[in-house]
Structures are given as structure tokens and as C-alpha cells.
N, C-alpha and C positions, 0 to 999 in steps of 0.2 A: 385665806388672809391671816393676819396676825393681830394680836392686841398687845399693846405695851402699857404697863402700869408702873409708875414711879412710886416706890414704897417709902423711900426716905431720901431727903436731900441733906447734904452736909452743910453745916454752918461755917466750916473752915475753908471750903473750896467749892468747886462746881461739881464735885463727885455726887453721883446719885445711885441708889440701890433700886433695882427694878426687876420685873419679870416680863418676859415675852411669851405669850401664849401662841402656840403654833398647832397645826393639825397633827403633829407628831410629838407633842409634849411641850413642857414649860422650860424656858431657859432663865436661869437666875443671872442677872447682870449686876456688875460687870462680868464678862465672860471671855475667856480665851478660846479661839476657834482653831483647832488643828487643821492642817491642809491635807486633804485626801485627793490629790491631783487627779488620779485616774480611777476614782471611786474606791480607793483603798488607802489606808495608812500602811505604808510599806513595812512588811514583815509581820503585821498583826492582822488577826481576824476582826471583824466588826464587833463581835462579842467581847474580845479582849480590849478593844479601844473603849467600849462603854464601861468596862470595869476599871479603867484608869480614872474615871470621873469626868471624862470629856462629855460636854453637854450637846454640842453640835459640831458639825464638820462643814468645810467648804471644799467643793470639787470644781474641776476646771472645764469650762464649756469647750474651749478650743481643743483640748486633748481628747475629751470624750466624743467630740464631733469626728475627730480623726479615727479613733478606735474606741469602742466597737461601733460607734454611730448612734445618734439619738433615736433612730427608728427602732433599732433592736432593743434599746432600753425601754422605750415606750411599750413595745409588744409584750414585755415581761412584767409590765405593771408599774414602770417608773423606777427611778434610781434607788429609792428606799428598798423596794423588793429586790432589785438587781444585786445590790451589795449587802442585803440583809441588815440594813441599819435602821433601827426602829425609833431613833431620836431625830430631832430637827436637823435640817440640812440646807445649806446654801449652795448656789452655783455662781461663780463669777461670770462676767460677760464675755470674756476673751479680750477685753481692753488691755489687760496687763501684758498679753503677748504682743500687742502692738509695740510696747516698749522693750520687753525682754528679748524678743526675736528681731527687733529693729535696732534703734540707737543704743539700747543697753548692750546688745551683742557687739555692735560696731566699736564701742568705746570701753567695753568690759567694765561697765559702771552699774551701780545700784541706784536706789531711789533717793539717796542723800548725797549731796555734793561734799567731797572730801577736802576740797580746797588745795589740791596738789597743783604745783606750778605747771606741771606738764599736762594738766587737764583743765584748761580754762573754761569758764562758764559759757562762753559764747561760741562754742564749736558748731552749734546747730542754729542756723538762721533761716529766715523766710525762704521757702522754696527748697530747703534741704530735704532729702529723702534717704532713708536707711538703705543699706546695700541689698538686704535680703527680702524686703517687702516694699509695697507701694501704698502710700496713704492718699486717699482721694476724698472728695467731699461726700461721696456716697458710702464709703467704707474702706476696707483694707484688703489688698491682694497679697496673699501669702504664697510661699512655696511649701508644699507639704513636706515635713521632715521624713515622711515614710517613703514616698515615691517621687518627690520632686514636682508633682503636678500642681498647677496653679489652683488655688481655692480662694474664694471671696467671703469675707465676713463683714457685714454692716449691721446697723441697728435692727432692722427687720429680721435679718437672718439670725442674729444672736438671740432675740426674744423668741423666735420660733423654735430654735434648738433648745433653749432653756425650758420652754413650755413642754416640749416632749420629754425632757429629762425628768421634770416634775418635782424639783426641790421646793421646799416651803418658801424660801426667800431667794429672789434672783436680783441681778444688778443690771442697770441700764448700760448700754455699750458706750464706751468712752475712748478717748485717746489719752493714755497715761504718758505724760511727758518726761523727758530726761532732764536731770539737773544741769546739763550742759547746753540747754536751749536758751536762746536770748529772749528778750521781752516780746519782740514782734512775733517770733515763732509761737511762743506760749499763748499769746493773745489769740492768734489764728486757731490754734488747736483747741483752746477753751471754747471759742465761738462754734467750732465744729462739734465739739462735745455737747454743747447746748442744743444745737439742731438735732443731733442724734437722740438726745434725751426726750425731746418732744415727739420724735418718731416712735421711740420705744413705748411711751405712754399710750400712743394711739394703737400701736401694733399688738400690745398685750391683750390677749383674749381670755386668758386663764384667770383663776382666782388666787394665783400666787401673789405674795407680797413682793413689791419691787422697790429697791433702793436706788435713788439717784446719786450720781457721783459728782462731788465738787472738785473742780480743777483750778488751775491758776498758778501752780508752781510756788516760787518763793516771793511772788510779787503781791504786795498787800492789796492794791486796788483791784487786781484781777481775782484774787481769792474772795474778796468781799462781793465783787460783781457776780462771781459764779455761785457763791452761797445764796445770794438773794434770788438769782434766777432759778436754781434748782429747788429752792424753797417754795417758789411760786407754782411749781408743778405738782400733780397729784401722785406723790410717792408715799410709801409706807415707812420710809426711813431714809437714812443718808449714809453714803460712803465718803470718806475723805481720801481722795486718791492723788495720783500723780507723784512727782518728786516733792520732797519736803524740806528743801533748802539745805543749809549747812549744819549738819549734825543735830544734836538735841535742841540747841538754842533755836535753830531755824525751824524745827518741827514745832516747838512751843509757840513760836510766833504765828505759824500757820494756823494752829488750833485756836489760839486766842483771837485771831482775826475772824475765823470762820464760824465757830460753834455758836457764838451769841446771835448770829443772824439766821440760824436754823430753828425750825419749830421745836420748841423745848419738849413737846409732848411725844416726839417720835425718837426712836433709837438712832444712835450714831456709831458707825463702824469705821475704824481706822484701818485702811487696807494695807496689808503687807508689813505691819509693824507689830512685834510681839516679843522683843527681848525682855528678859526678866527685869532688867534695870530700867526699862521704859514704862513698865505697866502701871505702877502707882502714879507716876508722873502724868500719864495721859488720862488716867481715871480722874485725877484731881482736876483736870481741865474739862471734863464732861464727856469723855468717851465711854461707851457702853460695851462695845465689842471690838476685838482686834484679832487678826490672824497672822500666823507666821510659821515658817517651816523649821525654825530653830530646834525645837526638841527632837523632832524626827531626823532632820538632817544631821545634827550633831551625834545623835545616838548611833546612826549607821556608820559614823566615823570614829567610834570608840570613846565618845565623850559623855560623861554623866554629870548632871547638875546635882549638887548636894548643898545642904544647908550649912551656913557658917554664921553662928549666932542667931539672933531672933529675926533679923530683917535683911540678911545678906546671904550670898551664896558663893560657891566655888564651882569650878569646872575641873573634873578629874579626867585625865587622858589615860584610859585603861590600857592603851597600847604600850605604855612605858613598862619596862621590865621590872621595875621596883614593885609593881602591884602583884607580881607572881608570888611574892612572899607575904602579901597582906591578907590576913584572915578576917578582916572586918567586912560587914555588909557595905554596900555603896554609901548608904547614909544611915547612921545608927538611929536617927529619929524618924525615919520613914517607915510607914506601915504598909507599903506596897508589897505584893507577893514576891517581887524580885528581892527586895531587901530582907524579907522575912525568911527566904529559902536559899539564897545564893550568896557567895562571898566574892570579894574583889579578885582573889587569886584565880578562881575558876573562870570568871568572865575574861580576865586578862589572858588566860590560857586559850580560851575559845577564840579571842581576837587574833592571837598569834598563829593559831591553827587555821585561821580563815573560815571558821564555822559560822554559818548565818545565825545560829542561835544567839551569839553574842549581840548582834544587831537587834534581834528581837527583844532580848532582856533589857538592853539599854534604852531602846525606844519606849518600851512599856514604862520603865521607871521614869524617864524624862517627862512623858505625858502626865503621869500621876503627879510628879513634882510640880509641873506647871499648873495643873488643876488645883492642887492644894495651895500653891502660891497665890492664885487669884481668889480662892476661897478665903484666904487670910485677909486679902484686901477688902472683900465684901464684909468680913467681920469687923474690920477697922471702921468702915463706914457705919455699920450698925452701932458700934460703940462710941461713935463721935470722935474718933482719933484722927481721921483725915477728912 
């Protein structure tokens, strides 16, 4: 299990400074959670990830179930031993794949509604089904991306898989809805998620901490109903899931509706949101943890995050030829091993030569930058600035 302690509450916002004690170490919150989908941060070893300052990771139940399989992971002593990660670890439930491999793939959309005229909000109505999977009251039928075979994932199955993987923190199985679903569809999906949450609580036999997930999309009454219901169950923390409305303004509304209705003594995790520009905003609203693929995804595509002034940042595209003549480090103020030992012209050369070391260096730097960015937010809370 875990223990969460709030060390300081802001007088200017709902931000709080805390620690989560887990079987594999202590997490200082607020904290950014890098995504290790297949039990790895692509291009880096676990030791390298730890040296970026990353405190905990989140891995993907659905993908680890496909390969190598949870039974293999259990036989070698669990996911920490399997990937040689000695710090805290989460696994998601597979609920995000219900969205990403379903309606997300159908409409090429993310968790936030962009408001484009060609993508109206009510594309998904009661009775709609994604093209590539089937959502039922008992769970979800997928087609394996490996061999096309049908596989089923429901609340019992998700908790059983996560139990065998052995992460410190697991999530209840849910249906992550699309921003293009209408009210009736979202209400039905929320009610299904609530039933699954109850099954997950009953199905969990391990001593892992489990977070329940609040759904309800952009609808105020549904978010509040879901928050109250999930809060009534025996969870160790909460995830704020599903689509989050229309951009930052919509996300803020969802958090303002939801967080005051959750047990203040337990940690709150905002699922799938972790852009640098979002971090201080969501922390001020009471979020403790947040995960995102941005630093690693961008790093593998030649993008480095660097400081611009005290509280802002830039993105450098090292794929541009102008950087071949640039003798500066990625970020003059950064103390990571990449910035201390390599220069922009070298990394730009590696990218143009299609050498994988470029992705490694940029991924390392970005993770370090994100860790320092959140550390600075924690310091602001300590100093009473936010």
C-alpha cells in the first residue's frame, strides 16, 4: 500500500506539497510521471531514467499483456525486477486503449476537443461502437495488433493482470470517453465505469494501492456525480480521466468541478496531461501527479525543451540545418549530462545521420528538464509563491 502526507497547503491556490510513501521509495509531489509504455523509456536504460530525476513511471497494462505477458513478468519477480527499475511504478488499467484504439483512432482525435467545424461534438451517440473494438457491459473486445486474434479485457481481467505485473499503484478499469461523444453516450459510459470500479475493488486481492478514475467528460453534472461515486469507494487515490473538454478552459472547469468532491487526504492524478504549460495550472487546482508522453515523444523527433527566462520555455527543432553551426549546449542553464558534454551541432549531425544516439540524448535532456521544471513548482509552493 501507500501513504500520502500533505506537507504544506498553499494560501494562494489549491496547490499542495506532499509525499507518497511506496514499497519502492518516496515520491515528492507534485510530480511528473514519464510514460514507460512497454516497461521501458524508449532509448534509455532504467538507470539513465533514474539519473534524470524521474521519481516514478507508468507502464501500460494492455501492451504488457500482449507482450511479454503478465505471467512471464510475475515469474521473474514482477515488473520492477523485470525492467530493473528500483523506484515507484504505476500501471494503467488498459482503459485508455478503449479510447485510443477505438473512437480516438476512428476520428484521429485526442482527449481534448479542438472545436473544429469538421469534427462536431456529437459524432458519437448512444449505441455507437468503434470500428476496431467492441464495448460491452462486461468489458471490451479488442483485436490484437500483433496477430489479429480477439482478446477480452474487463475489470476483473485488468486487475488480475496488474496484480501479476506488481506495480506499486494500479488503476481501476474504465471507459475513457471521446470529446466527440454526446451527453447520453457519456452518461452510459460513466455508469459502466462505475460498475467496473465496484468490480475492481472486489477483485483486487493484492496489497497494491488502487486509484479509482473519475469520468463524465465535459458535463458538469456527470463529473460531479462520478466524483461523488468514486469517492464513496475504497480507493487509495484518484485518477481524473476521460476527455477534458475544450482546451485548457474546459480542463480547468472539469478540475474545478471534480477535485473539491474527492477526499482531500488522498492523491489525485491527472491522466494523460503533462505539457509544461499545463503543469503549474493543474497544480494550482489541486493535482498531485500527472503523466504525459511529451518529453520522450518529442525527444525522439528531434525536439529539445529549453529554458527561456525564469518561468517559460522554448522548443528547439534540432533537425533544422542552422543547428549544424551552433556550438552552444542545448540549454546553457541546464546541468544534465547532455548539456554538460554535448553541443547542438553534434546532436543536429546525429539526427541528420539518423543515428539513434540523437534520440537518446534528447530524451534524456527532456526528462531532466521536465523533472527540474516540476521541482521548481514544488519550490514555489514551499516559498508561498503559488
